VEXDREN-2710 file (C-alpha; in Angstrom, 1 decimal):
% VEXDREN-2710
k/r/px/py/pz
1/MET/43.9/127.4/74.5
2/ILE/46.5/124.7/75.0
3/THR/45.7/121.5/73.2
4/ARG/46.4/118.1/74.6
5/ARG/49.1/117.6/72.0
6/ASP/50.8/120.8/72.9
7/LEU/50.7/119.8/76.6
8/LEU/52.3/116.4/75.9
9/ARG/55.0/118.0/73.7
10/GLY/55.8/120.4/76.5
11/VAL/56.1/117.6/79.0
12/ALA/58.4/115.6/76.7
13/GLY/60.6/118.7/76.3
14/THR/60.8/119.2/80.1
15/VAL/61.8/115.5/80.6
16/GLY/64.6/116.0/78.0
17/LEU/65.9/119.1/79.8
18/LEU/66.0/117.3/83.1
19/GLY/68.2/114.6/81.5
20/TRP/65.7/111.7/81.9
21/PRO/66.0/109.1/79.2
22/PRO/62.8/108.5/77.1
23/GLY/61.0/105.2/77.6
24/HIS/58.0/103.6/79.3
25/ALA/56.7/105.4/82.3
26/SER/57.0/102.2/84.3
27/GLY/60.8/102.0/83.6
28/GLU/60.6/98.2/83.5
29/PRO/62.9/96.4/81.0
30/PRO/61.3/94.1/78.4
31/PRO/60.8/90.4/79.4
32/GLU/63.9/88.2/79.0
33/THR/61.9/86.0/76.6
34/THR/59.2/87.0/74.2
35/ARG/58.0/83.4/73.7
36/LEU/55.1/82.1/75.8
37/ARG/53.2/78.8/75.6
38/ILE/49.9/78.6/77.4
39/ALA/47.9/75.5/78.1
40/GLN/44.5/75.3/76.4
41/GLN/42.1/73.0/78.3
42/PRO/38.4/72.1/77.8
43/SER/37.2/73.9/80.9
44/ILE/35.2/77.2/81.3
45/CYS/37.1/77.8/84.6
46/VAL/40.3/78.7/82.7
47/ALA/38.6/81.2/80.4
48/PRO/41.0/84.0/81.6
49/GLN/43.8/82.2/79.8
50/PHE/42.0/82.5/76.5
51/ILE/41.4/86.3/76.6
52/VAL/44.8/87.5/78.0
53/THR/46.7/87.6/74.7
54/GLU/46.5/91.3/74.2
55/LEU/47.5/92.1/77.8
56/LEU/50.6/89.8/77.4
57/LYS/51.5/91.5/74.1
58/ALA/51.4/94.9/75.9
59/GLU/53.9/93.4/78.4
60/GLY/56.3/92.5/75.6
61/PHE/55.4/88.9/74.8
62/THR/55.2/88.7/71.0
63/ASP/55.2/85.0/70.4
64/ILE/52.2/83.6/72.2
65/LYS/50.7/80.2/71.4
66/TYR/48.1/77.9/73.0
67/VAL/48.9/74.2/73.4
68/LYS/46.0/71.8/73.8
69/VAL/46.3/69.6/76.9
70/THR/43.8/67.5/78.9
71/ILE/42.9/68.6/82.4
72/ALA/44.7/65.5/83.7
73/GLY/47.8/66.4/81.7
74/ILE/48.4/69.9/83.0
75/THR/51.2/68.9/85.4
76/LYS/53.0/66.8/82.8
77/ALA/52.8/69.6/80.3
78/LEU/54.3/72.1/82.7
79/VAL/57.1/69.8/84.0
80/SER/58.1/68.7/80.4
81/GLY/58.2/72.3/79.2
82/GLU/55.5/71.7/76.7
83/VAL/53.7/74.7/78.2
84/ASP/55.2/77.6/80.1
85/VAL/52.3/78.7/82.2
86/SER/48.8/77.4/83.0
87/MET/46.0/77.8/85.4
88/HIS/45.8/74.7/87.6
89/PHE/43.1/73.5/89.9
90/VAL/44.2/73.7/93.6
91/GLY/43.1/70.2/94.6
92/PRO/45.2/68.0/92.3
93/LEU/47.9/70.6/92.3
94/VAL/48.5/70.4/96.1
95/VAL/48.6/66.6/95.8
96/GLU/51.2/66.8/93.0
97/LEU/53.3/69.5/94.8
98/ASP/53.3/67.2/97.9
99/ALA/54.7/64.4/95.7
100/GLY/57.5/66.7/94.5
101/ALA/56.3/68.0/91.2
102/PRO/58.6/70.9/90.1
103/ILE/55.9/73.6/89.8
104/THR/55.8/77.1/91.1
105/VAL/52.6/78.8/92.1
106/LEU/52.5/82.4/90.8
107/GLY/49.3/83.5/92.4
108/GLY/45.6/82.9/92.9
109/VAL/43.1/83.5/90.1
110/HIS/39.6/83.0/91.4
111/VAL/37.4/81.2/93.9
112/GLY/34.1/79.4/93.8
113/CYS/34.1/76.9/91.0
114/PHE/32.1/74.0/92.4
115/GLU/28.6/73.4/93.8
116/LEU/27.5/70.2/95.4
117/PHE/24.0/69.2/94.5
118/GLY/22.1/66.5/96.4
119/THR/18.8/64.7/96.6
120/ASP/16.5/64.9/99.5
121/ARG/18.6/62.3/101.2
122/VAL/21.6/64.7/101.4
123/ARG/21.2/68.0/103.3
124/THR/24.8/68.4/104.7
125/ILE/28.2/67.0/103.8
126/ARG/28.0/64.6/106.7
127/ASP/24.9/63.1/105.0
128/LEU/27.2/61.8/102.3
129/LYS/28.3/58.9/104.6
130/GLY/27.2/55.7/103.0
131/LYS/25.9/57.6/99.9
132/THR/26.8/57.4/96.2
133/VAL/28.3/60.5/94.5
134/ALA/28.9/60.8/90.8
135/ILE/32.2/62.3/89.7
136/THR/33.9/62.5/86.3
137/GLU/37.1/60.7/87.2
138/LEU/38.9/59.5/90.3
139/GLY/41.9/61.5/91.3
140/LEU/40.9/64.6/89.3
141/THR/39.3/67.9/90.3
142/GLN/35.9/66.9/91.5
143/HIS/37.1/63.8/93.4
144/VAL/39.9/65.6/95.2
145/TYR/37.9/68.7/96.0
146/LEU/34.9/66.8/97.4
147/SER/37.2/64.4/99.3
148/SER/38.7/67.4/101.1
149/MET/35.2/68.6/102.0
150/VAL/34.3/65.1/103.4
151/ALA/37.5/64.9/105.4
152/HIS/36.9/68.4/106.8
153/VAL/33.8/67.2/108.5
154/GLY/35.4/64.1/110.0
155/LEU/34.5/61.5/107.4
156/ASP/36.9/59.2/105.5
157/PRO/36.5/59.8/101.8
158/ARG/38.1/56.4/101.0
159/LYS/35.6/54.4/103.2
160/ASP/32.6/56.5/104.0
161/VAL/31.6/57.7/100.4
162/ASN/31.0/55.6/97.3
163/PHE/32.4/57.6/94.4
164/VAL/31.3/56.4/91.0
165/GLU/32.8/57.7/87.7
166/HIS/30.5/59.0/85.0
167/PRO/30.7/61.7/82.3
168/ALA/29.2/65.0/83.4
169/ALA/26.0/64.6/81.4
170/GLU/25.5/61.0/82.8
171/GLY/26.1/62.1/86.4
172/LYS/23.5/64.8/86.1
173/ARG/21.0/62.4/84.6
174/LEU/21.6/59.9/87.4
175/LEU/21.1/62.6/90.0
176/ALA/17.8/63.6/88.4
177/GLU/16.6/60.0/88.4
178/GLY/17.7/59.5/92.0
179/LYS/20.2/56.8/91.1
180/VAL/23.0/58.7/92.8
181/ASP/22.7/60.8/95.9
182/ALA/24.9/63.8/95.0
183/TYR/26.9/65.3/92.1
184/LEU/29.6/67.9/92.3
185/GLY/29.6/70.2/89.3
186/PHE/31.1/73.4/88.0
187/PRO/29.7/75.8/85.3
188/PRO/27.6/75.2/83.4
189/ASP/26.5/72.2/85.5
190/PRO/24.9/74.2/88.4
191/GLN/23.1/76.5/86.0
192/GLU/21.6/73.5/84.1
193/LEU/20.6/71.7/87.3
194/ARG/18.8/74.8/88.6
195/ALA/17.0/75.3/85.3
196/LEU/15.8/71.7/85.3
197/LYS/15.0/71.9/89.1
198/VAL/17.2/68.9/89.8
199/GLY/18.2/68.4/93.4
200/HIS/19.2/71.2/95.6
201/VAL/22.5/73.0/96.5
202/VAL/24.3/71.5/99.5
203/VAL/27.5/73.5/99.3
204/ASN/28.3/76.5/97.0
205/SER/32.0/77.1/97.1
206/ALA/31.6/80.7/96.0
207/VAL/29.7/81.7/99.2
208/ASP/29.9/78.9/101.8
209/ARG/32.7/79.0/104.3
210/PRO/35.4/77.8/104.6
211/TRP/35.6/77.0/100.9
212/SER/34.7/80.5/99.7
213/GLN/37.9/81.7/101.6
214/TYR/40.3/79.7/99.4
215/PHE/41.4/80.0/95.8
216/CYS/39.9/77.5/93.4
217/CYS/42.4/77.9/90.5
218/LEU/46.0/79.0/90.7
219/ALA/48.4/80.4/88.1
220/THR/51.4/78.1/87.8
221/GLU/54.6/77.6/85.9
222/GLN/57.6/75.2/85.7
223/LEU/59.9/75.6/88.7
224/SER/63.1/75.7/86.5
225/ARG/61.8/78.8/84.7
226/VAL/61.8/80.7/88.0
227/VAL/65.2/79.4/89.2
228/ASP/66.8/80.2/85.8
END
């Protein structure tokens, strides 16, 4: 009976007789740099960045470090070279790319971050006209994403919706008390609101078109790294 070890030894000998050099089956050279700095942000959406270390080591990256940055500081960290790669939320990223930020999009990562919860006064996105919506910060992910939804149905997010800034916990409390009409949250916000039976889902970007057809987070890096 031929053992697995004997089989592999025979294959290796055949490769040598054919004159093929030993090496990885893929034949790909090692990376030009073995150093990689990855952004570490306080968001569950970027969890893939926290568990990818072993896969990167298998690709030849031996010096991997995580650099703490705020969600609002991702672009600055990429442009300055403080970090080499990072997941980036598509809304603010598109705005910053349009303004000329030297960032390259490597590919999409996942869809379906956000869910819009509303009171009985909000059944559709158009119902947000004249209503108050709690977000964490103007210009960041929630604000940009919901603004695009509002504009998609023909409303002006700058005039037709009253956005108010509150920490996530405060925004959810205000929704439960009926002091705001809607709240746009990402995990674990939707799960908590469902468990507490607060409001109802108006839009789920994981399943509702057209939002479910677009990437939510993208893998990005500094433009100069690609050019060089």
